N, C-alpha and C positions, 0 to 999 in steps of 0.2 A: 503493501499498500504506498509507504514512504516512496520507494521508487516510481510508482505511478504520479502521487504527487509532485516527485524531485522533476521527472520529464516535461509534465504539463507546465512547472514554473518557468523550467529551463527553457521550454519552447517560445515562452510568452516573451521571454527576455529577449530571445534571439530575436523574435518578431519586432520587438518595439528597437532593437537596436538597429536592423535592416529595413526599419519602415513599413513593414507589413504586418502590420499589428492582426488585421482581420484573418487572414489566414493561419496567422499562429496562434490565435485564440483555436480557433477548428482545430487545428492540428493538435493542440495541448489536451484540447479535451477529448478528441477522439484516441489519442494515445492512453491516456487514463483510463478512458472506459473500457478499451479492450484489454489493457492489463489488468482492471478488476476483474471483467467479466472471466477471465483465464483463470485467475487465481479462485476466484468463487467455482468455478467448474472443478478445478484439481481438488480442494476442499471437499465439494462434493461427494466427488468421486472415493476421496480418502476416508469420510464418513462411512459411505456405504461399503468399502472393501471393511471398514473395521467390522461394522455390524454384519455382513455375511460371515466373517470369521466368527463371533460369537454367537451367531445362530444359524447352522449349516441348513435348516428348514426353510431360510428364506431366500427360495429360489428367483424371486422376482428381481433381488437384489444382481445376480451375477448377469442377468442380460443386461440390466441398465448399465453396468460396471464394464462389460464387453463392448457395449456401443461407444461410451464414451472414452475409454482407455485407447480402442482403434481410433478413433477420429483423432485423439490428442496425440497419439505415436506417429500417426501420419503427419500432422501437421510439423512435429520435430524434425522428423526425417527429411521434410520438405525445408527446414530452415537451415539444416548441416548440410546439405549440399551446395 
């Protein structure tokens, strides 16, 4: 969360420095929101993984975990290339 807020503030300062404040406000907000959403999804998957480990009868969690973890791993692989 601190990183997302720091990115937003940094982009806004760069926009003010280069005199493109409207673009920097949009870019900063988009960056902060995307980092926030990514962190929330990672935490939800982590909570579901822990719940599935504690309760083996919760088969519905395994489907959700697989969907999210496959999508997140594909995004990570694309970023590393």
